DOLOVO-810872 format. One line per 4 residues: their letters; for each residue z, y, x of C-alpha. Coordinates in Angstrom, 1 decimal. Each point is the difference from the previous one (the first is absolute). Example, Ala and Ser with C-alpha at 12.3 -4.5 7.8 and 13.67 -1.06 7.14 Angstrom:
AS	7.8 -4.5 12.3  -0.7 3.4 1.4 $
***
This chain:
MIPE	-84.4 -93.5 -58.8  3.5 -2.1 -0.4  2.5 1.0 1.8  1.0 -2.8 2.7 $
LTQA	3.2 -0.5 -1.5  -1.0 -0.5 -3.4  -2.6 -2.1 0.6  2.7 -2.1 2.1 $
SLMG	1.5 -0.2 -2.8  -3.2 -1.8 -2.4  -1.1 -1.7 2.9  1.0 -4.2 -0.7 $
RDFL	-0.2 0.9 -4.6  -2.4 -2.4 -1.1  0.4 1.9 -3.1  1.8 4.1 -1.2 $
NVAD	0.3 1.2 -3.2  -0.1 2.8 0.3  3.3 1.0 -2.5  2.1 -1.3 2.2 $
LDAA	-1.2 2.6 3.1  1.7 2.6 1.3  -0.8 3.2 0.3  -1.5 0.0 3.6 $
ELRA	-1.5 -3.3 -0.6  -1.6 1.4 -2.9  -1.1 3.1 1.3  -1.6 -2.4 2.9 $
VLDL	-2.1 -1.7 -2.2  -0.9 3.1 -1.4  -0.7 2.0 2.7  -2.4 -3.0 1.0 $
GHAI	-2.7 0.1 -3.3  0.3 3.2 0.3  -1.2 -0.1 4.0  -2.8 -1.5 -1.3 $
KAGR	-0.7 1.9 -3.0  -0.8 2.5 2.4  -2.1 -2.5 2.2  1.6 0.4 2.5 $
WKER	0.3 -3.9 0.5  -3.5 0.7 1.4  0.7 1.6 3.0  3.0 -2.2 1.2 $
PLEG	1.5 -4.3 -1.0  2.9 0.8 -2.2  2.9 -2.2 1.8  1.8 -2.4 -2.7 $
RHIA	0.2 -3.0 -2.0  -0.2 -0.6 -3.2  1.1 1.7 -3.2  -0.2 -1.7 -3.3 $
MLFQ	1.4 1.6 -3.4  1.3 -2.8 -2.0  1.1 0.1 -4.0  1.9 -2.0 -1.7 $
RPSH	-0.3 -0.2 -4.1  3.3 -1.9 -0.8  -0.8 -1.3 -3.4  -3.0 -2.3 2.0 $
RTRV	1.0 -0.6 3.6  -2.8 0.9 0.8  -1.2 2.4 3.2  -3.0 1.8 0.7 $
SFEV	0.1 1.1 4.1  -2.7 2.6 1.3  -0.2 -1.4 4.0  -1.5 2.9 2.3 $
GIAR	-0.9 -0.4 3.3  0.2 2.6 2.0  -0.8 -1.3 3.5  -0.2 -3.0 2.4 $
LGGH	1.3 -2.0 -2.6  1.4 -3.7 0.7  -1.3 -3.2 -2.1  1.9 0.8 -3.2 $
TTTL	-1.3 -2.0 -3.1  2.2 1.9 -3.2  -0.2 -2.1 -3.5  -1.5 2.4 -3.4 $
GEQD	0.9 -2.7 -2.8  -2.0 -3.3 1.1  -2.5 1.2 2.6  0.7 1.0 3.3 $
VQLG	-1.2 2.8 2.4  -0.8 -0.7 2.9  -0.1 3.7 1.9  -0.9 -1.1 3.7 $
VRET	0.7 1.5 3.0  -1.5 3.7 0.5  0.2 2.6 2.7  -0.6 2.5 -0.7 $
VADA	1.0 2.2 -3.3  -3.8 -0.2 -1.7  -0.5 -3.6 0.4  3.6 -0.2 -2.2 $
ARVL	-1.4 3.0 -2.1  -3.1 -2.6 -1.5  2.4 -2.8 0.1  1.9 2.0 -2.2 $
DRYV	-3.1 1.5 -2.1  -0.5 -4.5 -0.5  3.3 -0.3 -1.2  1.2 2.6 -2.3 $
DGIV	-3.9 -0.8 -2.4  2.2 -3.8 0.5  3.2 1.6 -2.1  -2.4 2.8 -2.1 $
ARLR	-2.4 -3.4 -1.1  3.6 -1.8 -0.6  2.2 2.8 -2.1  -3.8 0.1 -2.2 $
THHD	0.6 4.4 0.5  2.7 2.6 2.0  0.6 1.8 -2.9  2.1 -4.0 -0.2 $
LLEL	2.0 -0.1 3.1  0.6 3.4 -0.8  1.5 -1.5 -3.3  1.7 -2.6 1.7 $
AHAA	1.3 2.7 2.1  1.6 2.5 -2.3  1.3 -3.3 -2.0  2.2 -1.0 3.0 $
QKPV	1.1 3.2 0.4  -1.5 0.3 3.5  -1.9 2.7 2.1  -4.0 0.1 -0.9 $
INAS	-2.0 0.0 2.7  -3.0 2.3 -1.6  -2.9 -1.8 1.0  -3.5 2.3 0.2 $
SDRS	-2.7 -1.8 -1.0  -2.7 1.1 2.6  -0.5 -1.7 2.1  -2.4 1.6 2.1 $
HPCQ	2.2 -1.4 3.5  2.6 -2.0 0.1  2.5 1.7 1.5  -0.5 2.6 -3.4 $
ILAD	1.3 -3.5 -0.9  2.8 -0.3 1.7  1.3 4.0 -0.1  0.2 -0.3 -3.4 $
LMTL	1.4 -3.7 -0.6  2.4 2.3 2.5  0.7 3.3 -2.0  3.0 -0.9 -1.1 $
EEVA	1.8 3.5 -1.0  3.8 -1.6 -1.5  1.8 -2.9 0.7  -0.1 0.0 -3.7 $
GPLP	-0.1 1.5 -3.8  -2.4 0.1 -2.5  -3.4 0.0 -0.1  -0.8 3.2 -0.3 $
KQHV	2.9 0.9 2.7  -2.3 -1.1 1.9  -3.3 0.8 -1.1  1.2 3.9 -0.1 $
AYLT	1.6 0.2 3.3  -3.1 -1.8 1.8  -2.1 2.5 -2.1  2.5 2.9 1.7 $
SETH	-0.5 -0.8 3.4  -4.0 -0.4 0.2  -1.8 2.5 0.7  -3.6 -1.7 -0.5 $
IKAV	0.8 -0.1 -3.5  -0.5 3.6 -2.1  -0.3 -0.9 -3.0  0.2 -3.1 -2.7 $
TVCF	-1.8 -0.7 -3.2  1.8 -1.1 -2.8  -2.4 -2.4 -2.8  0.2 -0.8 -3.2 $
SDIE	-2.5 -1.1 -2.8  -0.7 1.3 -3.5  0.9 -2.4 -3.6  -3.7 -0.9 0.5 $
GRLH	0.8 -0.4 4.0  -1.6 2.5 1.7  0.8 0.3 3.4  2.1 4.2 0.4 $
MLDY	0.8 1.2 3.3  2.7 2.4 1.4  -0.5 1.0 3.6  3.8 1.6 1.0 $
DKKF	0.4 1.6 3.1  2.9 -1.5 1.6  2.6 1.7 0.6  -0.2 2.1 -3.6 $
FLDS	-0.2 -4.3 -1.4  3.1 -0.8 2.2  2.0 2.7 -1.3  -0.8 -0.7 -3.8 $
LDNL	-0.1 -3.9 -0.3  1.8 0.6 -3.4  -2.1 2.4 -1.7  -3.4 -1.1 0.6 $
TFDG	-1.7 1.8 -3.1  -3.6 0.5 -1.4  -1.3 0.9 -3.5  -0.8 -3.5 -1.9 $
SSIA	-2.1 2.4 -2.9  -3.0 -0.6 2.9  0.4 -3.7 -0.2  -1.6 -2.1 -2.4 $
GFSK	2.3 -2.3 -2.0  3.2 2.3 0.6  2.0 2.7 -1.2  -0.9 3.0 -2.3 $
QSES	-0.9 3.6 1.6  4.0 1.0 -2.2  2.2 -2.2 2.2  -2.4 -0.8 3.2 $
DLRL	1.8 -0.6 3.2  0.7 -3.2 1.4  1.4 -1.2 2.7  -1.0 -2.1 2.9 $
KVDW	3.0 -3.3 2.2  -1.7 -0.4 2.4  0.3 -4.6 0.7  0.6 -0.1 3.8 $
TSFT	-1.3 -3.6 0.1  -3.9 1.2 -0.6  0.6 2.0 3.0  -3.9 0.0 2.2 $
FVPA	-1.2 0.3 3.0  -4.3 1.4 -0.1  -2.6 1.2 2.1  -0.7 3.3 1.7 $
DVFG	-3.3 -0.4 -0.7  -0.2 -1.2 -3.6  2.9 2.2 -1.6  0.4 2.8 2.4 $
AGKV	2.1 0.5 2.9  4.1 -0.1 -0.3  0.2 -1.6 -3.3  2.2 -2.6 -1.2 $
IVFG	-0.5 -1.5 -4.2  2.8 -1.1 -2.2  0.0 -0.8 -3.8  1.6 1.3 -2.3 $
NVCN	2.3 -0.6 -3.3  -0.6 2.5 -2.8  2.7 1.4 -1.5  1.9 2.3 -3.1 $
RDMT	1.3 3.1 0.7  3.2 -1.7 0.3  -0.9 -3.2 2.9  -0.3 -2.1 -3.2 $
PYES	-3.0 -3.1 0.4  -3.1 2.3 -2.2  -1.0 -2.3 -2.7  -4.2 0.3 1.1 $
DFRG	0.3 0.3 3.5  -0.7 -4.7 0.4  0.3 -0.6 3.6  4.3 1.2 0.0 $
QLQA	-0.1 -2.3 -3.5  -1.8 -2.5 2.6  2.7 -0.3 2.0  3.3 0.7 -1.8 $
YAEQ	-2.2 -3.5 -1.5  -0.2 -2.0 3.4  3.7 1.6 0.8  1.8 -1.6 -3.4 $
IKAK	-1.4 -3.4 0.1  0.9 -0.2 4.1  3.9 1.0 -1.6  -0.6 -2.1 -2.7 $
DNLV	-1.6 -3.4 0.8  -0.5 0.6 4.0  -3.9 0.1 -1.0  -2.7 1.6 2.3 $
AYMA	-3.1 0.5 -1.5  -3.6 -0.1 2.0  -3.4 1.8 -0.1  -3.3 -0.5 2.3 $
PEIE	-2.6 2.4 -1.8  -3.6 -0.6 0.6  -1.9 3.2 -0.4  -3.4 0.4 -0.4 $
GFLL	-1.7 3.1 0.2  -4.0 1.8 0.5  -1.2 2.0 3.0  -2.1 2.8 -1.6 $
KGID	-2.7 2.7 1.8  2.0 3.9 0.4  2.6 1.3 -0.5  2.0 -0.1 -3.0 $
AEQS	-2.6 -1.7 -1.7  2.3 -1.1 -3.1  0.1 4.2 -1.0  -3.2 0.6 0.5 $
FDSR	-1.3 -3.1 -2.3  -3.4 -0.2 -2.3  -0.6 -2.7 -2.3  -4.0 0.4 1.0 $
TGFQ	0.6 -0.6 3.3  3.1 -1.9 -0.1  1.6 -1.0 3.8  -1.9 -0.3 3.4 $
LVST	1.0 -3.0 1.8  0.6 0.2 3.8  -1.0 -4.1 0.0  -1.8 -2.6 -1.2 $
GGYF	1.4 -3.5 1.4  2.4 -1.9 -1.5  2.6 -2.4 0.0  1.1 -0.4 3.6 $
HSLP	-2.8 2.0 1.2  -0.7 3.0 1.7  -1.7 0.6 3.5  2.8 0.8 2.2 $
LDEL	0.0 3.1 0.7  -1.4 1.4 -3.7  1.5 3.2 -2.5  2.2 -2.8 -1.4 $
RLFI	1.3 -1.8 2.7  1.2 2.7 2.1  1.8 1.4 -3.1  1.6 -3.6 -0.2 $
DKTA	0.7 0.6 3.6  1.8 2.8 0.1  2.1 -0.3 -3.1  1.0 -3.0 1.6 $
EVQR	1.2 1.4 3.3  1.2 2.9 -1.9  2.5 -2.7 -2.3  1.1 -1.5 2.9 $
AMGF	0.7 3.0 1.4  2.7 0.3 -3.1  1.0 -3.0 0.3  -2.1 -1.8 -2.7 $
KNEK	0.3 -3.8 1.4  -3.4 -0.5 -0.4  -1.9 -3.6 -0.9  -3.7 0.7 -1.1 $
DHPE	-2.5 1.9 -0.4  -3.7 0.2 -1.0  -3.2 0.9 -2.2  0.5 -0.8 -3.6 $
VAPS	-2.7 -1.7 -1.9  -1.4 3.4 -1.9  -2.2 2.1 2.6  2.4 2.5 1.6 $
QFEI	2.8 -1.0 -1.8  3.0 -1.3 2.8  3.5 -1.3 0.4  3.0 0.1 2.4 $
NFSY	2.3 -2.5 -0.7  3.9 -0.1 1.3  3.0 -2.2 -0.2  2.5 0.1 -2.7 $
ANVL	2.9 2.1 -0.2  3.0 0.9 -2.7  -0.8 0.9 -3.6  0.9 3.9 1.6 $
RACD	-1.8 0.0 3.2  -3.3 -1.7 -1.2  -0.4 2.6 -2.5  0.7 3.3 2.4 $
QVQL	-2.7 -2.1 2.6  -2.0 -0.3 -2.9  0.1 4.4 -0.6  -1.0 -0.1 3.6 $
YKLV	-2.4 -2.8 0.5  -2.2 2.7 -2.9  1.0 3.2 2.1  -0.6 -1.7 3.5 $
CRQV	-3.0 -1.7 -1.5  -1.7 3.7 -1.8  1.1 2.4 3.1  -2.1 -2.4 2.8 $
AMSM	-3.1 0.4 -2.5  0.6 3.6 0.1  -0.2 0.5 3.6  -3.6 -2.2 0.1 $
GLTA	-1.2 2.0 -2.7  0.6 -2.7 -2.5  1.3 -0.6 -3.1  2.7 -3.2 -0.6 $
TFLP	0.1 -0.4 -3.7  2.6 -2.2 -1.7  -1.5 0.5 -3.4  0.1 -4.2 -1.5 $
KPVQ	-3.5 0.8 -1.0  -2.1 2.7 1.6  -3.5 -1.8 -0.1  -2.0 -1.6 -2.8 $
GING	-1.3 -3.7 0.6  2.6 -1.0 3.1  3.0 -2.0 0.4  2.9 3.6 -0.8 $
SGMH	3.5 -0.2 1.9  3.5 -0.9 -0.9  3.1 -0.3 1.7  1.5 -3.7 0.1 $
VNFS	3.2 -0.4 -0.3  1.4 -2.4 1.7  3.9 -0.8 -0.6  3.2 -2.4 0.4 $
LAKA	3.7 -0.4 -0.4  2.5 -0.3 2.4  3.2 -0.8 0.0  2.1 -0.3 3.7 $
GKNL	-3.3 -0.9 1.5  -1.2 -2.3 -2.3  -3.2 0.4 -1.7  0.8 -0.5 -3.1 $
FYDK	-3.2 -0.7 -1.4  -0.8 -3.1 2.6  0.7 -3.5 -2.0  -2.1 -3.2 2.2 $
NGED	0.7 -1.7 -3.2  -1.3 2.3 -2.7  -3.8 1.0 -1.5  -1.6 1.3 2.6 $
RLSK	2.9 0.5 2.2  1.8 2.4 -1.6  3.2 0.1 -1.7  1.3 0.0 -3.2 $
LGWE	1.3 3.4 0.3  -3.5 1.0 1.2  -1.5 -1.5 -3.3  2.0 1.4 -2.0 $
FVDK	-0.9 3.7 1.4  -3.7 -0.7 0.0  0.6 -1.4 -4.0  2.2 3.7 -0.9 $
ILNR	-2.7 2.1 1.8  -3.1 -1.6 -1.6  1.7 0.4 -3.1  0.3 3.9 -0.3 $
APDI	-2.9 -0.1 2.0  -1.3 2.8 -2.4  3.4 1.9 -0.6  -0.3 1.3 3.6 $
CLLL	-3.6 -0.2 0.9  -0.1 3.6 0.1  1.9 0.0 2.6  -1.6 -2.3 1.9 $
NSSV	-3.5 1.3 -0.7  0.5 3.3 -1.2  -2.9 1.7 0.4  -3.5 0.7 -2.3 $
NAYR	-1.9 -1.1 3.4  2.3 -3.0 0.5  -1.3 -1.8 -3.1  -2.9 0.3 0.7 $
RLDP	1.1 -2.9 3.2  1.3 -2.2 -1.8  -3.5 -1.5 -0.8  -0.4 -3.8 0.2 $
HFEA	-3.3 0.1 1.4  1.6 1.7 3.4  2.4 -2.6 0.8  2.3 2.3 -2.5 $
PNQI	3.5 -2.1 -0.7  0.0 2.0 -4.4  1.3 -3.6 -0.6  3.6 -0.4 -1.4 $
KVSA	0.1 -3.3 1.9  1.1 -1.9 3.4  -1.8 -2.2 2.4  0.7 -0.9 3.4 $
NDRG	-4.0 0.6 0.6  -1.7 2.0 -2.9  -0.2 3.7 1.4  -0.6 2.0 -3.5 $
SMIR	3.6 -1.2 -0.8  2.5 2.4 -0.3  2.1 -1.7 1.8  -0.9 -3.3 3.2 $
IPFG	2.6 -2.1 1.5  -1.4 0.2 3.9  1.4 -3.0 1.7  2.9 0.6 2.2 $
NEHS	2.3 -2.1 1.3  3.8 1.1 0.4  -0.5 3.6 1.3  -3.0 0.5 -1.6 $
ARIE	0.2 -0.5 -3.5  -0.4 2.8 -2.3  -1.3 0.9 -2.9  -3.9 2.3 0.5 $
IRSV	-0.1 2.6 -3.3  -4.1 0.5 0.3  0.0 2.1 -2.7  1.9 3.3 1.4 $
GPDA	-3.0 2.9 0.9  1.0 1.7 3.3  0.3 3.3 -1.8  3.2 -0.8 -1.2 $
NPYL	3.7 1.7 0.2  1.1 -3.1 2.6  2.8 0.7 -0.8  0.1 -0.6 -3.9 $
ALLA	-2.5 -2.7 -0.1  2.4 -1.8 2.7  3.5 1.1 -3.0  -2.3 -0.8 -2.8 $
LLKT	-0.1 -4.0 1.6  3.1 -0.2 1.9  1.7 0.8 -3.0  -2.1 -1.6 -2.9 $
GLED	-0.1 -3.9 2.5  3.8 0.2 0.7  1.7 1.9 -3.3  -2.0 -0.8 -3.2 $
VAPA	-0.3 -3.2 -1.6  -2.4 -2.5 0.0  -2.3 -0.8 -2.5  0.1 -3.1 -2.3 $
ADSD	-1.3 -3.6 1.5  -3.8 0.5 -0.5  -1.6 -3.4 1.8  -3.0 2.6 0.1 $
KRTR	1.7 3.2 0.5  -1.2 0.4 3.5  -3.5 -0.8 -0.2  -1.2 0.8 -3.5 $
LRFL	-3.1 2.6 0.2  1.6 3.4 -0.3  -0.9 3.1 1.2  1.6 3.5 1.0 $
PSSI	-1.2 2.9 -1.8  -3.6 0.9 0.8  0.1 4.3 0.1  3.3 2.7 0.4 $
HDAI	-0.1 0.6 -3.7  1.0 -3.3 -1.0  2.2 -0.2 2.9  2.0 3.1 -1.0 $
RIFK	0.1 -1.0 -4.5  1.7 -3.8 2.1  2.3 2.4 1.9  1.2 2.1 -2.4 $
ASEY	0.9 -2.9 -2.7  1.9 -2.0 2.7  3.5 0.1 -0.3  0.0 -1.8 2.9 $
ATQL	-1.5 2.9 1.8  3.0 2.3 -1.2  2.4 -2.1 1.2  -1.3 0.2 3.5 $
LGEE	-0.9 2.8 0.7  2.7 2.0 -2.0  -1.8 2.5 -3.2  -0.1 2.9 1.4 $
AKEK	-1.5 -1.3 3.7  -2.9 -2.4 -2.7  -0.2 3.0 -1.7  -0.7 1.9 3.3 $
YLEK	-3.0 -2.0 1.2  -1.2 -0.7 -3.3  -0.8 3.8 -1.0  -2.1 0.2 3.8 $
KQAV	-2.2 -3.6 -0.6  -0.8 1.8 -3.6  -0.5 2.6 1.7  -3.1 -1.3 2.6 $
AHRN	-1.3 -2.3 -2.7  -0.7 2.7 -3.1  -1.9 0.9 2.5  -2.3 -2.5 0.3 $
AREL	-2.1 -2.2 -1.7  1.4 -2.7 -2.0  -3.1 -2.6 1.0  -0.1 0.0 3.9 $
GHRV	-4.2 -0.6 0.0  -1.6 -1.7 3.2  0.2 3.3 2.3  3.1 1.9 0.7 $
KDAE	0.8 3.1 -1.6  0.8 3.1 1.8  3.2 0.5 -1.5  1.4 -3.2 0.0 $
ILYH	-0.3 1.1 4.1  0.7 3.9 0.1  3.6 -0.6 -2.3  0.9 -2.9 1.2 $
HEVT	3.7 0.3 1.4  -1.1 -0.5 3.8  -2.2 2.5 0.4  -0.1 3.1 -2.9 $
NQYL	1.4 3.4 1.0  1.3 2.7 -2.1  -3.3 1.1 -0.2  -2.7 -2.9 -0.4 $
WNRF	3.0 -0.8 -2.4  -0.5 3.9 -1.9  -4.3 -0.3 -0.3  0.4 -2.5 -3.0 $
***
């Protein structure tokens, strides 16, 4: 409860800058948040007017405020950009909280993602609101919005303070991806984690494409901007998730950690040219009968699908629809800004779309999306797979990458007078990516099974060309406006390493030399490699691939791809083979690999 004296000092102010609050006022704000968090708002109304937390970004002279209605709010209008939000008169905390829920939704939609809010606050060197993504109750949002453990300081310090004081959190899950994009997770006891932040080590020799046994120790550096709350019924009680970047023993970036490389490159272009790259993925997958269906695959019987429906077609309570609904709900609880979800064209195929974010956050969400899908499916006695083509004779699955660049909030890919409303910069990106398509194909389609998907009879984007309408093209130009103008790279497989794929596309578009002018370069008929063997041959000989990744990382990646290719027939044929499933990098394990 806010003390009367302090409450009086807060009255009459339209906005409060938390940086200007004295110690007593700040403690009052914290006490109020903790009171609501403890559920005491249910017992009696909380006194007070409203508290606004104002972040000022000097370079842009913009402000983002969170109006918090507590009780008996008078009629009040506040402005967020060009959008007016009318809070109106509310008589109870519950009423105010319901308004707050809608209000927060509007703010988050405008900021695109919670991650952008953290970046904004961090850039302004102001206190960071540690907002939970658990929207199970509006007052939980209010409580989390008000969890301010320090007035100022760097992001790690604030998260450490939060973890130290939050008794409900028992463990921290640190995630990282290997060279092929498979997600790995380590659960640390919270106290050990906090005590060992500067010395989180693991055995790199047991991770695909990482260090040799004789030099195995690697280290993890926590990326606090990836801090994510997770629902207990899916991930277990008392856990939060963060992503870590892999480092050498001396804490220098590890050459095979493409998340770290992508983050460094994104920071580089931001510092140099004030550029921000955004990505929105569309990731398709299949729902299969049985747990661990991939590891028990038998080509004689194939996979068993759970649904016989098709595009936008499923019964409201069939297994596929229930799976989609539960997965979408988990994503909302984790802070995903969901857009739409639906059954895809093939039977038992699904797609759950979420909004765009900066490339690093978007790639993290790709990894979390696949993790959530697999966990939800397992809880239903099923398997979610992101194999590009698990069943012959029907459409395969892709990861369509919607990509754009922005500078000072302006979409650089938009030009109302440009061809298909795409700017000159956008078309240069398209030309460079098409020109290098054979060189980087192995990075975008990284498995034997991925080349089975690139079949032109099933909407497969195997043609190295661009089109506004033809979905067989490698790149499509969706119809867009100043906010949504983008390019859609359709040839990426859902099993690709998202960090590596986006690093390759971003660096190619920004740094590569534009191909010589050729009037029919974009439209003449060229095709992506038809098998992983062809893709490996082109990649191995490519000087551009070496320039893109560096000699050592290229050799490590190539070694993993060759090892799998050598276990598979050179011709794909008309039947999905055991080897392309059992030795797939997202499926295989030590037991399966050593049965060869």
